C-alpha positions in Angstrom: 2.1 22.7 -34.3 -1.2 21.2 -35.4 -0.3 17.3 -34.0 0.2 18.8 -30.1 -3.4 20.5 -30.1 -4.5 16.9 -30.2 -3.2 16.5 -26.7 -4.0 19.7 -25.2 -7.3 18.0 -23.6 -5.6 14.8 -22.0 -2.3 17.1 -20.5 -6.3 19.2 -18.5 -7.5 16.1 -18.0 -4.6 15.0 -16.2 -3.9 18.7 -14.4 -7.3 18.4 -13.1 -7.2 15.0 -11.9 -3.6 15.3 -10.1 -5.2 18.7 -8.5 -8.6 16.8 -7.6 -6.6 14.4 -5.7 -4.7 17.1 -4.1 -7.4 18.8 -2.9 -9.1 15.5 -1.8 -6.5 14.3 0.1 -5.7 17.7 1.6 -9.5 18.8 2.3 -9.5 15.3 4.2 -6.5 16.4 6.0 -8.1 19.7 7.1 -11.7 18.6 7.9 -11.6 15.3 9.9 -11.9 14.7 13.5 -8.9 13.7 14.6 -9.9 11.6 18.0 -7.7 8.5 18.3 -8.8 5.8 20.3 -7.6 2.1 21.1 -10.4 1.3 20.0 -10.3 3.1 16.6 -6.8 1.4 16.4 -7.2 -1.5 16.6 -6.8 -3.9 14.0 -10.6 -4.4 12.5 -11.9 -8.4 12.5 -15.0 -8.2 10.4 -17.0 -7.6 14.3 -15.8 -11.5 15.3 -14.5 -11.2 18.6 -11.8 -13.6 18.1 -11.8 -15.7 21.2 -7.8 -17.4 20.5 -5.3 -16.4 18.1 -4.9 -19.0 15.0 -2.5 -21.6 14.6 -0.7 -20.0 12.6 -0.7 -17.5 9.7 -3.3 -17.4 6.9 -1.1 -18.6 3.4 -0.9 -15.7 0.9 0.0 -18.5 -1.3 -3.8 -18.8 -2.4 -3.7 -15.4 -3.3 -0.7 -15.0 -5.5 -2.2 -18.4 -7.6 -5.2 -16.3 -8.0 -3.4 -13.3 -9.3 -1.9 -15.4 -11.6 -5.4 -16.7 -13.1 -6.1 -12.9 -13.5 -2.8 -12.1 -15.3 -3.9 -14.8 -17.8 -7.7 -13.7 -18.0 -6.3 -10.4 -19.3 -3.9 -12.2 -21.7 -6.7 -14.2 -23.3 -8.3 -10.8 -23.5 -6.8 -8.8 -25.0 -4.8 -11.6 -27.0 -9.1 -12.3 -29.0 -9.2 -9.0 -31.2 -5.8 -9.4 -32.2 -6.6 -12.6 -33.7 -9.8 -11.0 -35.3 -7.8 -8.1 -36.9 -4.7 -10.1 -37.3 -4.7 -9.4 -40.7 -4.9 -5.6 -40.6 -2.5 -5.2 -38.0 0.4 -7.0 -40.5 4.0 -6.8 -39.1 3.9 -4.2 -36.4 1.1 -6.4 -34.9 2.4 -9.6 -35.0 5.7 -7.6 -32.9 3.2 -5.9 -30.0 1.6 -9.2 -29.6 4.3 -11.2 -29.6 6.2 -8.9 -27.2 3.0 -8.8 -25.3 3.4 -12.3 -24.7 7.0 -12.5 -23.7 6.0 -10.4 -21.2 3.8 -12.9 -20.0 5.5 -15.4 -20.2 8.9 -13.9 -19.0 6.7 -12.8 -15.5 4.9 -16.5 -15.1 9.2 -18.0 -14.9 9.6 -15.6 -12.5 6.6 -16.6 -10.5 8.1 -20.4 -11.2 11.4 -19.6 -9.5 10.2 -17.5 -7.0 8.4 -20.6 -5.9 4.8 -19.2 -6.4 3.3 -22.9 -7.3 5.1 -24.4 -5.5 2.9 -26.4 -3.4 4.6 -28.3 -1.1 5.3 -27.6 2.6 6.5 -23.9 3.5 10.0 -23.7 4.2 10.4 -21.5 7.0 14.1 -20.1 7.6 13.0 -19.1 11.4 10.4 -21.1 13.4 6.9 -19.0 14.1 6.3 -17.5 17.9 2.8 -16.8 18.7 2.8 -13.8 20.7 1.8 -14.5 24.4 1.2 -10.9 24.8 -1.4 -10.5 22.5 -5.5 -11.0 24.1 -8.4 -10.2 22.9 -8.7 -8.0 25.8 -5.3 -6.4 24.5 -7.1 -5.7 21.0 -10.1 -5.2 21.1 -12.1 -3.0 23.5 -15.7 -4.3 24.5 -17.9 -0.5 23.8 -20.6 -1.4 26.5 -23.9 -1.1 25.1 -26.5 2.4 25.4 -29.9 3.2 27.2 -32.4 0.9 26.0 -30.4 -1.2 23.7 -29.5 -5.2 24.3 -25.5 -5.5 25.6 
């Protein structure tokens, strides 16, 4: 039982973390005021009232490219300490870094196969039609200024 005793603090910390998360969620559900309004449920647009709908959706492709670069940055961050202690790790270290590099490489191949890095025109299965019913008046409710405040 001596080797399992060292895992007891980790188990206790895990149980405490789960208990804290559960109590926090339960307390917020029980204590939070429940007064939904149409203004609270409307999409938040950073305080800027849109004057017109955008002509098309903002492409998510830029975020995908950023995530690919972050993945490779993380891989490089893990390669530096491995390179420093390479001789001490021996064959085990070599196998582990090959498994790690293979996981990153195959995920990159998956991204390439799904067109994450294709910069050509976007292929649409169906045309995008703007919702004619949605206007600034229907999504944003203006709140009047209080007494003594500028409108």
